[in-house]
N, C-alpha and C positions, 0 to 999 in steps of 0.2 A: 456632323449631323446628317449631311447628305449621304455619306457612305452608309451610315446606320440605317437611313431610310431605304436605300436600295436593298440592303441585306434583309431588312424586315419584310419588304415587299415580296421578295422571292421566298422568304421563310413562310409567309402567310399562305403561299400556294402549296409548298411542299410539306409544310409542318416543320417547325424549327428543329426538332430532334431528328426527323427523317432527313432533313437537308444536311445537317452536320454529319450524320452517318454516311450519307451518299457521297458527300464531297471528300470524305476520308478514304474512300475506296480507291484502288489502283485506277489510273487514268484509262487504260485500255479497257478495263471492265466497265467503268462508268460510261465510256463512249458508246457502249452497246446496251445500256440500260434504258429501254424504251419507256417504261413508266416514269422514270426521272425526267426525261426530255419531253414527254407528253405533258407532265405537270408544268414544266417551264413554258411550253407552247401556249398554255392558257394566258400567259402574260402578254402575248402578242395577239392583238385582236385584228384579224383580217376580215374582209367581207365575205370570204369563202366562195366568191363567184367563180374562181379558177384556182388552179395550182400554180403558185408563184415560184418559179425557178429562175428568176432574173433579179436576185438580190444584189448582184454586182454593181448595178447602176446606183441604186439607192435602197437601203434596207430600212423600212419604216421603224418607228420607235416602239418599244414595248411600253406598257401603260405607265410604269414608274417614271420613265424619261419624259413621256408625253405630258403626264400630269405636272411634272416639274417645269416644263416649258410653259404650259398654260399659266401656272402660278407666277412665273417670272414675267410673262407678258402683262399680267394684271398689275404686278408690283411696279414695273417700269412705267406702265401707262398711268398709274395713279400719281406718280411723282413727277413724271414728264421732264421738263427742262431742268428742274432743280437737280434731279438725279444726274442728268447728262453733264451738267456743269460742275458738280461737286463730288460725285462718287465714281464716275465712269472710269477714270484713269486708274484708280486704285483697284477696282474690280477687274479690269482688263489684265493688270499685272498678276493678280491672283489666278485668273483663268490660265494665262500663259504659263505660270509656274506649275499649275496642276497638269497641264498637257505635257510640259517639259519633263516632269517627273515620270510620267508614263513612257515618254520617248527616251528617257535615259540620257538627257542632255542638259546643259546649262540653259536657264531661261533667257540669257542674253543672246542665244543663238536661234531662238524660235519665236515665230509669230503665228497668230491664228488668222487664216485667210478664209476665202469662200469655198475653195476646192483645189484639186490638184492642178487643173489647168491654170488658174490664176497664179498659183505658187511657182510652177515651172516656167510659165510664160514671163513672169517677172524676172527670172534669171536670164532667159534667152534674150529678152529685150534689154536687160541691164548690162550686157557685155558690150564693150566698145569695139564692135566688129570693124575690121578693115578689109578692103577688097582683096580677095585671094585667101582670106582666113577660111578654115574648114571646120565643119562639125560632123560628127558621126552618130548615126542612129540606125534603127532597124525597121524593116517593113512592118513588123508586128506592133510597133509603138503606137501610142494613141494619136489619132488624127489631129487633134487640136494643137499638140506640140509640134508635130510635123508641119502643120500650117504656119505656125509662128516662125519656125526655121525658114520656111519658104518665103515668108514676108521679109525676114532679115536679108535673105539672098537678093530679093528685088531691091531692097532699100540700100544695102551696103555693098553688094557685090561679093558677099561671102559664098562659100560652096558647101553644099550638103552631100555627104556620102552615105548612102543607105544600103545596109547589109541585110542578109536574110539569115535569121537564126534557125538552126535545124529543129524540127519539131520533136524528133526522137533522138537526142544526142547520146552517144556512147560514153561520154565523159565530160567533165567540166572543161578539160583542156580543149576539146573540140569547139566549145562555145567561145572560150577565151580567144582562141586562135582566129575565129571569124572577126572579132573586133580588132585584134592585133593587126591583122592584114589590112584593115582600112585606115589605120593611123598613119599620118605623115608628119613631116616637120612643120606643117602649116595647121595641124589640128589644134583647135583652141578649146573644144568641148566635146565630150563623149556623153551621150544620153543612153541610159539603159533602164529597162523595166525590172523591178525587183520580182514582181509576178506579172507575166505577160497577160494583159487584160482579156484578150480574145481567146486564149487557150488555157490559161491557168498554169503555164509552165513557170516554175521557180528558177530564176537564173542565178548563177554563182557570182553574185555582185561583189563580194569581198575579193575574189580572185581577179575579177575584171578590173576593179579599182587598183589593185596592186600592180597589175600589168600596165595600166594606163599611166599611173603615177611614175613608174619606172621610165616612161617615155616623156614625162613632163606634161601630161594631159590631165586636166581636172575632169571629174565625173559628176554628172547630175543624174540622180536616181528618181524614177517615177515609182513612188510607193503607194499609188492609189489603192491597190488591192492587197498590200502587205501589212499596213499599219492596223493593229488590233486583230489581225488575221494570223500572221506568223508571230513568234515570240522572239523579240530581239531589241537591242538598243540601237538607235540610229547611228551614233558615232562608231559603233563596232563594225559597221559596214565598210568603213574606210573611204567613204565618198566625200565630196565637197559640198554638194547641194542635194536636198531631199525634199520632195513635196508629196502630200497625201491628202485624201479626202476623209473626213471624219463621219460623214453621213452614210458611209458604206459599212465597214465591218465593226465600227464602234456603235452604230445605230444612234448617232447623235442627230440633232435636228438638221433638216435639209439646209444646205448652204454653208457648211463649215469644213475647213481644211486646215492644213498647217504647212508652213515653210520653215525648213531648217537650213542654215548656212554656217559652214565652219567659220569660226570667228575671224581668222586671217583673210578670208575671202570677201568679207562684207565691204570693206572700204572701196574696192575697185568697181563695185556694181553701181550702175546708175538707176535711181528710182524712176518709176513711171510718173509719179506726181511730185511736184515741187513741194518741199517742206523745210523751210529755213530753220525750224526749231530743232531739227535732228542732225546730229553730227554724222560725218561720213562713216564712222565705224559703229554706228548704232543701227541694228537690224530693223528698228522701227521705221527707218527712212523708206523701207520697201513696203510699208504696210499702212499707208495713209488711209484712215478708216472713215472719216466724216461721220455722217449720221447713220451709223451701222446698227442693225437690229441686235443690240447687246443682249436681249433676253435669250436669244439662241446660244450665245457664248456662255452665259451664266449656267445654262443647262448642261454644259460639258462635265461639270463636277459629278452630276448624277449619272451621266452616261459612262464615265470612267469608273465610278463606284459599282455600277451594274456589271461592267466587264470584269473588274477585279474580283467581285464576289464569286462569279463563276470560275475565274482563274484562266490565265492565258493558255496554259498547257492543257487544261481540261477542254477548253474551247477548241484548241488546235486538234486534239485527238478526236473529238466528235466530228468536226468538219472533215477531217481526213476519212473517217469511217463512212460518212454519208457519201462522199465522192467515190470511194473504192467500192462501196456496196453496189451502186448502179452501174458503174463502168465495168466491174467484174462480170456483170450479167449480160452486157451487150457486146463486149470486146470481140467475142468469137462469132457473132451473128453474121450470116452472109450479107453482103452489100453495106455493112456498117463499118465505118472507119472512125477511130478515135484520133483527134488531133492534139492529144495531150500525152505526155510521157507516162509510161506504166510504172516507172520507179516512184514509190511513195515519197522519197526524199525530194523529188523534183516537182511535186504537186501539193495541193491542199484541197480546198473546197471546190474550186472551179475546174470544169472540164469542158471540152468541145467535142461534139459528135456530128458526123455527117453521114448521109446515106447516098450511095452511088446513084448517079443519074438524077438527083433532086437538088435543085439550087437551094442555097441556104435560106433565102427569103421564103421560098415555097415550103421548105421543111418547117420553118418557124410558124408559118400560117396554118399548115396542116395540124401541127401539134395543138395550136390554140383553138382553131375552128372546130376540129373534129374530136379533140380529146380534152379540151379545157386546160391545157398546160402552157403556161407563158414562159417563153425563152426569148433569146435575141439572136438574129442572124449575124454571122461574122463571115465576110467575104473579102479577104485581104491577103494578097500574096498567095502562098501555098495553103492557106487555111480557108476551107469552105465547109461550114457547118453551123450549128447553133451552140451558143454558150449556155451551159447549164450551171446555175449558181444557187445551191441550197444555202440555208442559214440554220441557226440553232433550232428554230421552231419547225423546220421541215421534218415531216414524218416519213418513216419507212414505207407506209402505205402510198404516199405521194410518189416516192421513187419507184415503187412497184408499178404504179400507173404509167410512169414515164417509160420503164422497161417494156411494158406490154405494148405501149403505143409505138415505140421504135421497132419492136419485133413485127408488128402488123404492117407498118409503113415499109420496112425493109423487104418484107415478104412480097409486097406488091411492086417493088421497084424493078 
């Protein structure tokens, strides 16, 4: 019923026959069909006070999903404790199953969390670290996970080895070798981003996992920006642990994520909260929920239906088109540098751009204050620029405004 509702909602905007005809067209052609995406944009109600190109932190919900969440809030509020005591567990299992089908994994290996940080920090904290144990990660990885590794170093005496991933690699081998060189006989975990959050670079996760496993090292993947953005099944990556946020590219309600753990890795992990009712090999031991806002979880079915109605490959093609459209126009501008690979296979929606002589925070402020364009400053390692993250509702006119702004700013630099 929810999937039908999502399809109908989009159909009402585009017209059912027009929608069917549009979705039947070749993906590359549909990706550049501006009337189609303009019609879909009407489903995303922004306040239009500024051009939002920072959807990588949180992409707000289209009306279909928001309406479903409000309905779920009212339903749960009306039944209150009776629902929580009699129906909660069965509904949570259904939600997990729905997310697991989208992820391409068994439900016994997946739980719904609040976000990527909670998911991956659960793994980092759950390993029985010993003094001298080592973990490997990159400068470009998300700060919350690096902070959790630093906490384990303080607490247990383990060692963190931080590498620098090249911004413009010539091959997958170049990236794999960076991680390979950091592994030792004491390495107990390698963390790698599927899509580097600050630059949008897609890393060759499967090749990295194969290399690490050959050395006996398990791999934890930060999928905050890859889930419902790229088209893949989690087990096919070859990793051991995977965490993602669902309020980013799936446009689910704020405060939802997922944690996937390969089944044979579950027993060795220590949970953050004690729960005597869960067996050591039950992934739910890592997901003590308490009085969790279940109405958000219930809305995941609608978010997934909306995503699947558009289609993962169509979505991917449109997002790649949006990124290549604006980066292609600024890449040769004087004083402008792109901190994202030019190879389309190594990127998708996200890209990072800097202007010589202008600090990232200043560039972000100038874009917002003078041009009404919202981005986010990234100043980490070799990356100095602003992250630009369009979404399906982003228009070509908005990207043209970004190009014009960058051209003017670079000219003054």
